[in-house]
N, C-alpha and C positions, 0 to 999 in steps of 0.2 A: 676593255683591255685585259681582264684576267683571262677570257675565253681565247683571245688571240695567243696570250702566254701558253697556256695549256695545250692549244692545237701545235704550236709550233714546237713547244718543248716536247710533246710526243713523237713528233717527225724526227727531231733532233737525236732523242733517245734511240730510235729506232735504227737510223744511220749510223750513229756513234757506236751503238751494240755490234753492228755488223763490222764497224771500223775497228774496234777493239778485238774482235774475234780473231781479225787476221791482220793485226797489225803490222807485221813484217813484211806482208805482201800488199799493202794498201796501195803502194806507189806504183805497182804495176796493173792497178784497175783505175784506169783513167774514167771510166763511166761511173764507179762509185765516187771518186773525187770530184767530178764536175757535179754530180747530183748534190753532194754536201755542200759545195761551195754556192751553188743556184740558191738552194735552201736557206743558206745563212745568209746572203745578201739581199735575198727577197724580204726578208723581216725588216719591220721599220725599228723595232727594238734592238737591244744589246744582246748577243748571244754568244757565250762561249762554254767550253767544256773543259774540264779538269780530271786529273788522274786521280789515283788514291794517295798520292804525295801532295795534291792541292796544286800540281803544276798545270798550266794552260796548255791543252793540247790543239785548241782551234778558237778563234773569235772572229767575228763578222765584223765588216768595215763600221757599221752604224755604232757598234760597242766600243770599238777602238777610239773612234772619232769623239763618243761621249768622254772618254777616260782621257783624253788627249795624246795617244800614242797612235804610231802605226800597228796593223797586226803583228808583223814581225818582230816589234819591240816587245810584244807582250808573250806570245807563245814561248813555251818553256820556264817562264816565270811563276813563282809562287802567287796564286791571285789573291789570297788571304793578306799576305805582308805588303802586296802592291797597291791592293785598292781598297781593303776591309779591316784595315788593322786598329781603326779608332772609332769612338764614339764621336757625335757631333761637337760634344764639347771638349774633345782632345784626349779624353779618358783612353788607355790603350784597351783593346779588345784582345783577351786571350783566345788563342786559337780553338780552344775547346768549348768555348761559348759563342763560336761563331756559326750561326743556323744554317750556311750555307752548306758546310761539312756534315751537318746532320743528314743530309740526303744520302750519303754512303757510309756514314758511321753508323747510323741507325737503321737505313735502308728506307727512309720515309720522305715524302716530298713535303716542301715547307714554302708558304708564301709569306711575305715580309713587305710591310710597307712604313716602317717606323725607324728606319736606321739610314745612314748614309754610306755612299762610295767616294773614294777619294781621288783626284786627278792628278795629272802627272804635275801640273804646278802647283799643288800643294793644297789647293782649294777642295772642297765637298759640295756634293749635291744631295738633296732628298731623294731617294731612290724607294722603287717598288721593284722588288726582285722575287724569283721564284726557283728553287733548287731542287731537282729531281734526280733520282739515281738512275745511272745507266747500268744495265744488267746484261750480263752474259750467260745466259741460262739462268740458275739460280744464283749466281755468284755476281755481286755488285762491284764493276771495275771503275766506276768514276761517276760522275755528276754532271749535270748539263745546266746551266744558270740562263735564266733570261733576264733582263733588268732594263728599267727605263728611267729618267729623269723626271721625278714629278714635284720639281721645286715650285712650278707654276701653280700647280694645284694645291700643294701645301700652303702656299702665301694665300691664295682664295680662301682655302679652309680656315686660315689663322683669321684672315680679315673678315670672314663671314662669322668665326666665333666671336670676335671681338664686338662687331655690329650686335650679335645676338646678346652679348653680356651687356653692351650699353643699351640696347632696349629694354632687356629685362630690368636693369637698374630704373631706367626712365619709368617703366611701368610701375615697378615698386614705389618710387618717389611718389607719381600720380596716383597710385592706388593709396599711399599713406595720407597723402593730401586729402583726398577724397573721403578717406575714412575719418580724418579729423574732422573735416568739414560737416560730415554726416553727423557724427558724434555731438559736435556743436549744434546743429539743428535740432537734434534730439533734445540736447539738454535745454535749448531755447524754448523748443515745443512744452518740454515738462514744465520749465519756468512759466510761461504764458499760461499754462493750464493750471498751475497754482495760483497766479494773480488773479485768473480768470474767477476761480473758485472764491477767493477772498473777496473780489468784488461783489461777486454775487451775495455772499454773507453779509457783506455792509450793506448793499442796496435792501436784502430781506429785512434787516434790522431796522433800517430807515423806514421801510413801508410799515412795518408791524407797529414800530413806535408812533408814526406820524398817522397813517392812513388808519392803522387799526383803531387806535384811539379816537380819531375823529368820527369814523363810522359808528363807534359805540356810543359816542356823545349823541350823535345825530339820532340814533335808533331810539335812545332814551328820550330825547326831547320830542321825536314824533310820537311816542307811544303817550307821552304826558298830554301832547296837544290832541291827540285822537279822542283821551277822555273827556278834555274839555269840550270839544265840539261834538260830542256823540248825539245831542239832540239834533243837529243839522245833518240829514243824510248825503245830502250832496258834498258838504265839506268833509265828512267823515269817509266817504268813499275816496275822494281825492287823497287824502292823509293815507288810506290804505294803500293805495297805489304808490306812495311815495315810499311807505315802509316796504313795499315789494321790491322797488328799485334799490332801495338801501340793503336790503337783505342779498339780492342779487349781486350788488357790489361787492360786499362783504364775501359772498363766496367766490368771485372771481379773485379777490384779493387773495383769499387764503389759497386758491389754486396755483397763483403766480407764485406766492410766498413759497408754496411747496416746490414748484420748479425750480426758483432760484436757490432754495436751500432748503429741504424736508427738515423740518424740527424732530421728527420721529428718528430720523438720521443720528442726529445727534445726542438723543435723549434715550432711545432703546436700541440703538445700533444698526448694523447693516441688514440683519436677517428680517427683523420686523418692518425695515424700511422697504425691503423687496416685497415682502408680502403685500405692505400697504400700497406699493405701487402697482401690483397685480390686481388687487381688489379694486383700485380707482379705475384699472382700465377696463373690468368688467362690469363696472357701475356705469361707465361712459358708453359702452359698446355692447353687442350682442355676442361677442365671443366668450367661450367657457373657459375660464382661466383655472389653472391647476398649480399648485406651489407645494413641492417636495422638498422637505429640510429635515434632517436628522437630528435628534436633541443634541448629539454630540457636536453637531456643526452650530447649533443655536450658541453653544457656549463658547465658541471659538470667536475671539475677538481680533481682527485685523488692525493694523496701525490707521491712523488717521485719514491719512493720503491715500493708503491703499482702499479703505472702504469708500472714500467719495469716488474714486476711479472705479471701483467695480460698480458702483451704483449708477454713475454716468452710462458705463457701457450697457449695463442692462436696460437704462432709462431709453437709449438710443436705439437698442433693439427692438423694444416694445413699441417705441414711437415709428420705427420702419414696419414692424409687423401691421399697426393700425393703418396706415397710410398705405402700403403696397401691397401687403399680402393677400388681402381677401381672405382672411383666414376664418375659420369657426371655433378654432381652439387654439390656444398657446399654453404651453407649460413651462415651469421653471423648476429644474431640479439641482439640488446641491450635495454632492458627496466628497467624501475626503478618501483618498486612494494614495497610501505610501506617502505619507506627508504631502501631499499635493491636494489642493482644492480644486474639484473640477465642478464647475458652474456650466449648466447647459439651459440654453433657451431654445424651445422647438416649437414649431406652428405646422399646421396642415395647409397652408395657403398655395399661392400659385408659384412659389419658389422663384429662382432667378438664374441667371447663367453665370457660371464661374468658368476659368477666373474673372473677377470683376473688371470692369474697365479702370484705367487709369485715373479718371476725373471722377471717381466715386470716393468724395473726400470724408464722406460720413464713416465708410468703413475704414479707411486708412487712419481717421482720427482715433477710432476704437483699438485700431491695431497700437498705436503708438502709446495710448493710455496703458493698455496692457503691458506693453513691453517697459513702460516707464516703472511700473511697479513689481518687473520680473516674471511677468506672465506671458502667455502665449494665447492668442486669439484665432482660431480655426473656423473657418466657414464651411459647411457641408449642403449643398443644395443642388436640385436640377430643376428645370422648369416643368411646373405641374406636379410636383412631387414635396412641395413644403420646403421647409430650412431648418437647418440645426446649427446654432453657433456653441462653441465650447471655449469655454475660458479655464486654462490650467494655470494656477498659482501656487507655488512652493509656498508652503507655510513658512518657512523659516525667513524668506524674504520679506513676508508681509508684517510679521509679528513686532 
C-alpha cells in the first residue's frame, strides 16, 4: 500500500505542479484536465490536493466517498478544519500540529498511520495518509495527500495485540507454575536425599553395633576353639576355614558400612574421606590414583550436608570410572579460586558422548546434589579422550 501511495503521489505532484504553474489557463487545456481526472479516479485510495491556505483544489471520487461528501462539496474548503480537526479522543488538533501541512510548510513528505480523519456524519476512521509537497520549480505551491481507511487493519492489529498479550500472560502463568513445581521437586529431591543419608547412617550404626559385635565375639570364640583342638589337624583345619570366612565377612561388613556411611567422613572430615576413597579404589583395581589437595584446602571445613553431598558426588564419579571408563589413571584435584572451591575428577578412559542422554539418572542425580548445596557440576568428555568432571562450590554457601 505504501508503494502504491508513493507512485500515485508522484504522478499527482507532477500533474499538479503543471496545473499550479498555469492555473489561470488550465480550463483551456482539456488534455491536462482529462489526464488529471483519469489519474485521480483510477486510484483506489483517496487523493486530494491543497493550496498553501489548506483549501482543497481537487479530490477524487474514492476520497470524497470515504469522507461522506461529493467532490463538489469539498473543493474550495479548508481540509484541516473539515476532516482533520481533532484526534480520536475528540481533542482538538491545532493547525500547526497538523502533519499534513508540514509537506508545504517544511517542504518534506510525511507518512502517518496513527491518526483519524473525520466524515461528514461526525464519525471518524483510522487513516493512513501521506502528504507530499507540490513544487513549481524551487517553490512549494501546495501539497497532495493520499489516504485510506485502515480501520479493519487497526482492529485486526488490536485483536492480535490482545491475543498476544493473553498468550504471553498464559505463558507467564504456566512458566510460573512449572517453576514452582520444579522448585518443589528439587526441594523434595533434597529432602529425600537427606532422609536417605539419615537412613544410611541409622542402618550403618545398627550393622556396626549388631553384626560388628557378633563377628568379633565369633572370631574370639573360634580362636579359643582353635587352641583347644590344636592336637587334631582335621578339626584345626576346619576351624581355620571358619576363621577365614569370619574374617572375610568382617571385611565385607566394613566395606558395606563404609559405603553406607564412611566413618572417616564423620571423624576426620571430607578431604581425608576423599583420599581414603581413592586409596580403596586403587587397592581394588589396577588403576593409578592421584590425589592433590593443598594444605589450605585441608583446613577448610564445609557444612555437614555439603560434605556428605560432595562425598557422594565423588563416590558416584569414581564408581562410574571403575565400571565404564576402562581407565588406567584417575586423579582428584581440589583447589580454591576466588572464594570458590573447584574439585576436579579426571580419568584417561574411553570417555562418553555429551550431552548425556535424558535417561542418565546418575548424572542427573549428581547435578541435583550439587545444585542443592549451591554448586554446579560440569562434565567435559569426548569418546576416546577420557572424561573430566568439575564441581564448583562457593565457600560461603557451604560453610
